[in-house]
N, C-alpha and C positions, 0 to 999 in steps of 0.2 A: 690278130694276138690270142692266145687261148685264155691268158689269165684274164679277171675282170675286175683287178684291184688298181686305182691310180693314185687316191690320196690316202693320207695316213689316218683320217677319222672320218670323212665322208664317203658315204656308200654311193656308186653309181647302178643304173639299172641293168648293167651289162651281166650275163649269165655265162657259164662253163658250155661249151657244146656237150652233147650225149656222150658221155663215156671219157670223156674227158676229166682230169682232177690235177688239184695244186695241192702242194704242201708247202705251208707257210709256217715262219719261224716270227713271232712278236716280242719285241722288248722294249718296254715302258718305264721310264723313269719319272717321278713326281718326286720334286723337292719344294723346301721353302716353307716352313710354317711360322707364324709370329712368336717371338719368345721362348722357341725349343727348336732342338735341331730334328729334321724330319727328312727322310729318303724311304720311298716305297719303290718299289720293283714288281711290275707287273709282266709275266711271260705267258706267251699261250704258243702251245705247238696245234697247228689246224691242218685237218684232211677236208678238201672241198671236192665235192665232184657234180659233175652236170648229169641230169636225170632225165632229159628231153621234155618237150611239151614245155619249155620256157621255164623250169624249173631246177635248182639246185639245192644241194643241202650240204651241210659241214659238219664237223663233228670235233671237238676241242678239249685238249688237255690243259687245265690253267694251274698257275703257280703264282703265290702272292705273296710279298716278304715287305716287312715293315721295321725301319729302324727308328727309334724314337728316343729322345732323352729325356730323364725325368728330373725331378725336382734339385737332385743331390749332382746333376749333371754327368750321369751315369747314361750309356746308352743301351736301349734293350730292345730286342730283336723279335720278332714274331712272323711266323709263315702257316699260310692255308693252301690246301690245293682244290682245285673244284672243275666241274666238267660242264659243258653247254652243248646243245645241239642247235644248229641256225638251218631256217628254210627261206629261201629266196623266190620269189615268181616275177618273171618279167611280162609286163601287160603290153609295152610298145618300146621301140628302140628308140636310143638316144638321136640316132641322126632323124626320126620323124620329127614334126614340131615340137613334140614333148615326149622324152622317155620315162616310163613310169613302171615302179616295180612294186610290191609288197614283201616285207621281211618280217620275222620272228624268231627269237631266239628265248630259248628257257637253259637256265643255268642254275646249277647247284654250287653252294660254296659253306662250308661249315653247316652253321645253323641258319644258312638264308637260302631263299628260292626267290629267282628273278625271272620274270617275263618282259622281254624288251620288244617293241614293236617299232617299225619304222614305215613312214612314206618316204618313197625315193622317187624325186623329179630330176631330170638331167637333160641338157640340152649339149649335143655337140656339132659344132657348124666351124670349118675350116681348119686352122689348128687351136681351136681354142674348144674349152671343155669347161661347163658350169654346171653346179648340181646342188640340191638342196634336200635336207632330210628333215622331218619331224618325226622326234623319236619320243614314246611315252612308255615308261616302265612302271611295273607292278612288282615292289618288293616287300618280300615276305620273311618274317623272323619266326623261329621255333619259342613258343612260349609254353609253360607248364603251369595249367590251371586246375584244381580241385581234382589232382591226380591224372590229369590226361595233359598229352605234349599235344599241340596243333600249330599251324601256321597262322599268324596273325598279318594283315597288312599294315606295315610299317611306313612304308615312303612311296610317293609318285611322283615322281619327276619327270619335268616336261622337258625336253632340248632340240634346240635349233641349230642346224649345221648347215653353212653355207660355203662352197667352195669354188676357187676359178684356176684352172692351169691352163698355160699355154705350151702345145708340143712344138719345140722347136724341131724336132726332128723325129723320125719313128722309133727312135730311141732315148730320147729324153724330153722330160717336161718339168717345168716350175711352176710354183703358183702360189697361192695363200688360202689358208682355212681359216672360217670364224665358227665359234662354238659359244653359243648361249645355254648356261646351264641353270634351269630355274627348279630350286629344291624345294619341294612340297610335302610335308610330313603330316598326317593324320589330317590332311585339309587346309594346314597352313599354309602359305606362301613365305619361305623363310627368305628367300635371296634370288637373284639374277645375277650370275656372275658371266662376265663376256671374257672369252680368251680370244685371240690371235695370232697368226704366226705363219711362216713360209713352208712349204713343202717341195720335195724334189724327188722325181722318179727317173729312175733309169730302170731300162727294160733291153734285155737280150733275148736271144731266138726263144729260148726255154726258162728264163729266169727273169726275176726283176727285183729290185731293191726300193723302198721307200722311205725318205728321211723327213721326218717333221717335228717342229719345235713351236711350241705352244705356251707363250706365257700369259698369266693372267693381266688383265687389262682393268677392269673396273666391277664394282657392283652397281649394277642397274636398278634393283630395286632394294632400298633399305630399308630396314625392320628395325625394331628391339632386340632382335636375337643377331642381327648381321647389320650392325649402324654403320661400319666403317667404308671408306673408298672400296676396298678389296675385302675378300673372305680369305682369312689365313690361317684356319683352324680345320673347317672341313675341306678346304681346296687348298692347292700349294701355289708358289708364286710362278713356277713353271712346269711344264710337262715335255718329255722328249721321248720321240718314238722312232723305233726301226724296224721296217717288216722286209722281210727276204723271203721270196716266193720261187719256188721249182714247178713248172708245169710239165705236164705228160698227157 
């Protein structure tokens, strides 16, 4: 297969062959905050191309929209657009004892600048695929001090993603993904939220579709900022994602 995407959240070490490219359409709905109506929509248009030498890059146009209720029960909407550039370097194949890849993505959204890095590990054996990502982000926010505008480091979240898929045929696979998001702001570990849910992957000759549903299960690290079993202000009760891609 020309495409490198199998899961909704978790990346694998596969890359596109030199000169091949994918066009991908992403839609993510995030919904369910405590004591308010909340629905966010994240959409991405991605152009991904294989460069050879076990390297690929991708360019994204991103659109973010939120609908949130206020104290009077009115629904207020806001939206932003953003751009990002990703690079992935494959170090070994997933059919080896262990597939390994390095990933970096630089993104701009409004007054925020984000750098996301991943260590990607995976293993393909028979009809089974297992993948693990360690994700570290640097999130900068524009601040104006003493008449000057500059970016200050605001958050440094750390995330661990684990996924398993059983490929029942060359065109269909189903599995589960787990996501552990650790919010760290200015050196303070605020919470550790665990999500888990199913993923379905259907692959045609030159296209694919991925469906993923990820409900929030539990807060693994309770603090004074997040004392509850779940974190329903910064995170949602559930997220649903669909990715449709076309390979050329």
